[in-house]
Each structure stands twice: as structure tokens, then as C-alpha cells.
C-alpha positions as CSV (number, residue, x, y, z in Angstrom):
1,M,0.0,0.0,0.0
2,P,1.2,3.6,-0.6
3,G,2.6,5.0,2.6
4,F,4.3,1.8,3.6
5,G,7.2,2.1,1.2
6,G,5.8,-0.3,-1.5
7,P,5.0,0.5,-5.1
8,D,1.5,1.8,-5.9
9,P,-0.4,-1.0,-7.8
10,S,-2.2,1.6,-9.9
11,D,1.1,3.0,-11.1
12,A,2.3,-0.5,-12.1
13,A,-1.0,-1.1,-14.0
14,A,-0.8,2.2,-15.8
15,F,2.9,1.5,-16.8
16,Y,2.0,-2.0,-18.0
17,R,-1.0,-0.7,-20.1
18,T,1.2,2.1,-21.6
19,A,3.8,-0.5,-22.6
20,V,1.3,-2.8,-24.2
21,L,-0.3,0.0,-26.1
22,A,3.1,1.2,-27.4
23,Y,4.0,-2.4,-28.4
24,H,0.8,-2.8,-30.4
25,A,1.2,0.7,-32.0
26,D,4.8,-0.1,-33.1
27,N,3.8,-3.4,-34.5
28,A,0.4,-2.7,-36.0
29,E,1.4,-2.7,-39.6
30,T,3.4,-6.0,-39.1
31,F,0.3,-7.7,-37.6
32,L,-1.9,-6.5,-40.4
33,K,0.5,-7.6,-43.1
34,R,0.7,-11.1,-41.6
35,A,-3.1,-11.3,-41.4
36,T,-3.5,-10.1,-45.0
37,D,-0.9,-12.4,-46.3
38,A,-2.5,-15.4,-44.6
39,V,-5.9,-14.6,-46.0
40,R,-4.6,-14.0,-49.6
41,A,-2.7,-17.2,-49.5
42,E,-5.9,-19.2,-49.2
43,H,-8.2,-16.7,-51.0
44,P,-6.2,-14.8,-53.6
45,D,-9.2,-13.2,-55.3
46,L,-10.6,-11.8,-52.1
47,E,-10.4,-8.0,-51.6
48,V,-8.7,-7.3,-48.2
49,R,-8.7,-3.9,-46.6
50,T,-6.9,-3.1,-43.3
51,S,-6.7,-0.2,-40.9
52,A,-4.9,0.4,-37.7
53,M,-6.6,2.6,-35.0
54,A,-5.7,3.8,-31.6
55,D,-9.3,3.8,-30.3
56,P,-10.7,1.0,-28.1
57,V,-11.4,-2.1,-30.2
58,C,-15.0,-2.4,-29.0
59,D,-15.8,1.2,-29.9
60,V,-14.3,0.8,-33.3
61,L,-16.1,-2.5,-34.1
62,E,-19.4,-1.2,-32.8
63,E,-19.2,1.7,-35.1
64,L,-18.2,-0.5,-38.1
65,S,-21.0,-2.9,-37.3
66,A,-23.6,-0.3,-38.3
67,R,-22.6,-0.8,-41.9
68,A,-21.3,-4.4,-41.9
69,T,-22.9,-7.7,-42.7
70,M,-21.1,-9.5,-39.9
71,I,-18.4,-9.0,-37.3
72,V,-16.1,-12.1,-36.9
73,L,-13.9,-12.4,-33.7
74,G,-11.3,-15.0,-33.3
75,G,-10.2,-16.1,-29.8
76,V,-11.1,-18.3,-26.9
77,D,-14.3,-19.0,-25.1
78,V,-15.8,-16.3,-22.8
79,S,-14.5,-16.8,-19.3
80,P,-16.8,-16.6,-16.2
81,A,-14.9,-13.6,-15.0
82,A,-15.3,-11.8,-18.4
83,A,-19.0,-12.7,-18.4
84,F,-19.5,-11.1,-15.0
85,L,-17.3,-8.1,-15.6
86,L,-18.0,-7.6,-19.3
87,G,-14.3,-7.6,-19.9
88,S,-14.4,-9.7,-23.0
89,T,-14.4,-8.1,-26.5
90,T,-16.6,-10.9,-27.7
91,L,-19.2,-10.4,-25.0
92,T,-19.2,-6.7,-25.3
93,L,-19.7,-6.8,-29.0
94,A,-22.3,-9.5,-28.8
95,A,-24.3,-7.1,-26.6
96,R,-23.6,-3.8,-28.5
97,S,-23.2,-4.7,-32.2
98,H,-25.7,-3.6,-34.9
99,C,-25.0,-6.7,-37.0
100,P,-24.5,-10.4,-36.2
101,V,-21.3,-11.2,-34.3
102,V,-19.5,-14.5,-34.9
103,A,-17.2,-15.8,-32.2
104,W,-15.0,-18.2,-34.1
105,R,-13.8,-21.4,-32.6
106,G,-12.7,-24.8,-34.0
107,H,-10.3,-25.7,-36.7
108,H,-12.2,-25.3,-39.9
109,T,-11.4,-22.3,-42.1
110,D,-13.6,-23.1,-45.0
111,V,-17.3,-23.4,-45.5
112,T,-18.5,-27.0,-45.4
113,A,-21.7,-28.8,-46.4
114,D,-22.8,-29.1,-42.8
115,P,-26.0,-27.4,-41.6
116,I,-26.5,-24.2,-39.7
117,V,-28.2,-24.6,-36.3
118,V,-30.5,-21.8,-35.1
119,G,-32.3,-21.4,-31.9
120,V,-35.7,-19.8,-32.3
121,D,-38.5,-18.6,-30.0
122,D,-41.4,-16.1,-30.4
123,S,-39.3,-13.1,-29.4
124,P,-38.5,-10.5,-32.1
125,G,-34.8,-11.4,-31.7
126,G,-35.5,-15.1,-32.2
127,R,-37.6,-14.4,-35.4
128,A,-34.9,-12.1,-36.8
129,C,-32.2,-14.7,-36.1
130,L,-34.2,-17.4,-38.0
131,G,-34.3,-15.1,-41.0
132,V,-30.6,-14.5,-40.8
133,A,-29.8,-18.2,-40.6
134,L,-32.0,-19.0,-43.6
135,D,-30.3,-16.2,-45.6
136,F,-26.9,-17.5,-44.8
137,A,-27.9,-21.1,-45.5
138,D,-29.3,-20.0,-48.9
139,R,-26.1,-18.3,-49.9
140,L,-23.9,-21.3,-48.7
141,G,-26.2,-24.0,-50.2
142,V,-26.6,-25.8,-46.8
143,A,-29.5,-26.9,-44.6
144,V,-30.8,-25.2,-41.5
145,R,-31.5,-27.1,-38.3
146,V,-34.2,-25.1,-36.3
147,V,-34.1,-25.9,-32.6
148,H,-37.0,-24.8,-30.2
149,S,-37.5,-25.7,-26.6
150,W,-39.9,-25.0,-23.8
151,S,-40.2,-25.6,-20.1
152,K,-42.2,-28.4,-18.7
153,V,-42.2,-26.8,-15.3
154,R,-43.8,-23.5,-16.0
155,P,-45.3,-22.0,-19.2
156,D,-43.5,-19.0,-20.8
157,D,-46.0,-16.5,-19.3
158,G,-45.2,-17.7,-15.8
159,L,-48.9,-18.1,-15.0
160,G,-50.9,-21.1,-13.9
161,I,-50.5,-24.0,-11.6
162,P,-48.3,-26.6,-13.2
163,M,-50.5,-29.6,-12.1
164,L,-53.6,-28.0,-13.7
165,I,-52.0,-27.2,-17.0
166,D,-52.8,-29.4,-20.0
167,W,-49.3,-30.0,-21.1
168,A,-50.2,-32.1,-24.1
169,A,-52.3,-29.3,-25.5
170,L,-49.6,-26.8,-24.7
171,E,-47.1,-28.9,-26.6
172,R,-49.4,-29.2,-29.6
173,N,-49.9,-25.5,-29.7
174,R,-46.2,-24.8,-29.3
175,R,-45.3,-27.2,-32.2
176,A,-48.0,-25.6,-34.4
177,A,-46.7,-22.1,-33.7
178,V,-43.1,-23.1,-34.5
179,E,-44.1,-24.8,-37.7
180,H,-46.0,-21.6,-38.7
181,W,-42.9,-19.3,-37.9
182,V,-40.6,-21.6,-39.8
183,D,-42.9,-22.1,-42.8
184,D,-43.5,-18.3,-43.0
185,A,-39.8,-17.5,-42.9
186,A,-38.7,-20.3,-45.2
187,A,-41.3,-19.4,-47.9
188,S,-38.9,-16.9,-49.6
189,R,-36.0,-19.4,-49.5
190,P,-37.5,-22.5,-51.1
191,D,-34.1,-24.1,-51.8
192,V,-33.1,-24.3,-48.2
193,R,-33.8,-27.6,-46.5
194,V,-35.1,-27.1,-43.0
195,E,-35.0,-29.6,-40.2
196,R,-37.1,-29.0,-37.1
197,V,-36.2,-30.0,-33.6
198,M,-38.6,-29.3,-30.8
199,E,-38.0,-30.5,-27.2
200,P,-39.3,-29.8,-23.7
201,T,-36.0,-28.7,-22.1
202,S,-33.9,-25.6,-21.6
203,P,-32.9,-23.7,-24.8
204,S,-29.1,-24.1,-24.0
205,H,-29.4,-27.8,-23.4
206,A,-31.4,-28.3,-26.6
207,L,-29.0,-26.4,-28.7
208,L,-25.9,-28.0,-27.3
209,A,-27.4,-31.4,-27.8
210,H,-28.0,-30.8,-31.5
211,L,-24.7,-29.2,-32.6
212,G,-23.3,-32.4,-33.9
213,G,-22.3,-32.2,-37.6
214,A,-23.1,-28.5,-37.8
215,Q,-20.7,-25.7,-38.9
216,L,-22.4,-22.7,-37.1
217,V,-24.9,-22.1,-34.4
218,M,-27.0,-18.9,-34.4
219,V,-28.9,-17.4,-31.4
220,G,-30.8,-14.2,-31.0
221,N,-30.1,-11.4,-28.6
222,R,-33.3,-10.3,-26.7
223,G,-31.8,-6.8,-26.3
224,R,-31.6,-6.9,-22.5
225,H,-28.9,-5.0,-20.7
226,P,-25.7,-7.1,-21.0
227,L,-25.1,-7.4,-17.3
228,T,-28.6,-8.7,-16.8
229,A,-28.1,-11.2,-19.6
230,A,-24.9,-12.4,-18.0
231,A,-26.5,-12.7,-14.5
232,L,-29.4,-14.6,-15.9
233,G,-27.3,-17.1,-17.9
234,S,-28.8,-16.3,-21.3
235,T,-28.8,-18.7,-24.1
236,S,-26.4,-16.5,-26.0
237,L,-23.9,-16.5,-23.1
238,N,-24.2,-20.3,-22.7
239,M,-23.4,-20.8,-26.3
240,L,-20.4,-18.5,-26.0
241,H,-19.2,-20.5,-23.0
242,H,-19.8,-24.0,-24.2
243,S,-20.2,-24.4,-28.0
244,A,-17.4,-26.2,-29.8
245,I,-18.3,-24.6,-33.1
246,P,-18.6,-20.9,-34.2
247,V,-21.4,-19.0,-32.5
248,A,-23.3,-16.1,-34.1
249,V,-25.3,-13.7,-31.9
250,C,-27.9,-12.0,-34.0
251,H,-29.5,-8.6,-33.3
252,L,-32.6,-6.7,-34.4
253,A,-32.0,-3.6,-36.4
254,R,-31.7,-0.7,-33.9
255,N,-34.8,1.0,-35.2
256,A,-36.8,-2.2,-34.5
257,E,-35.7,-2.6,-30.9
């Protein structure tokens, strides 16, 4: 502690941060050239543009997301500490981006023939995510695996006494509603093959159980405050924690939120 002859931890942290920033500033062009060369080695006809900025990465990417189709972030899974403190670039962008954010993981670098998995519900974010998944599948020529789940403990509205609920009727109505959402969204993409999975379990459990043989999983962002989403253990956060394949978090357009 200051006053006892020892170094001030805040001074050490400030010095370390300054040194890291100076290192990245000095080597930015080298980093960008290596990345560009790696991309062009595999995709020589692809246009690649780079830029080095001194602004915080989350602020830069959030601004760019307003006119981007997708933000792709490489790196590791979101740690519990990052989820609680919002210290992860991936988590921060997943909450703030205007366009879908893909957290890349796994070893594949090329598009495969494997399907895209998408979690859907009756929220605006869930419906929007279904549309994005179908659009991507149409462009890539792959199938979509639609996953929907519901609780057998309590209906979504939180009302009613569980022992008095007609669960069979509730399940029939739920399945019919999902079929309607999917048929309506898929009508404009007739070439996309759609597989439907509906199970009475938690959304995260259902999605993780059906990621086998898929190349991407997409989930919607309900637009809640990011700290609330982290505290509640949202489906998006669970996918960022546990999925072994790339995760895309989709957003509504800001004017639709």
C-alpha cells in the first residue's frame, strides 16, 4: 500500500498498459500484413482492406457494425470472469453490435456442407435470427436445423398452476406455432432444406445437444442489458461459453428494438 514504502499497484498497472499500447502501435502494420498475407494465401481473389486505429477495439467495431454484414472475432471462449465483468471483447460486441457477431472457434477455415443450427423462440430477436440463418444457408447452399424448446415446469408467461396445465395441449400449440414461424420465414427461401427439432428442455441444453455435424450455431439477442443477460445465464452466453463450433449472436436492427 502507498505510505508503507511499497509500489503503488495503480502505477504499475498504468505502466503496463502504456507498454502494451506502445507495443501494439509499433507493430500494428506488421500484424496487419501477416493477417493479410494469410488470407490472400488461401483466397487470392478476395479483396482485403486493413486499418490500424488507436481507439478502443469495442468502440471501433461497434461503429463499423452499423454498416457491416457481420463481425467475426477469433479467440477463446468467454470466461466466467469476463462474463461477469463484461471484460471480453466478444461479450461486449455481442451485446452492442448492430449486426451479427460471430465468435469463431474450432479448426475449420472453409465453408462446409454441414448445416447451420439456429435457436428460435417467439421473441423479435428469435424471429430475426431465424431469417438471418435462412439467408446464410441459402447463400452457402446448406441446410438449417431449427431448434426450439420450452419448459415443462412453467409456461412462458409464468402463470398457472403446473399440475392443472394441459401440457399435451400446450405442446401441440407450441409445435404448431413453431411450424408456422418456420414455414413463413422459409417461404422466400424455397431451396433451403429445413430440419425442425422441438424438445421440452432448456434452450441451451437443446442447442448443445444438436450441434453435432453443424458448422455454425446462431442465437438471437433479446436486447436486454448485457449485465442482466450475464447474470441470468442467457442462451447466447451459454453458447459463447460451451459451444465447440462458431457462435453467431444476431440482433434486431436498432430501429426495430
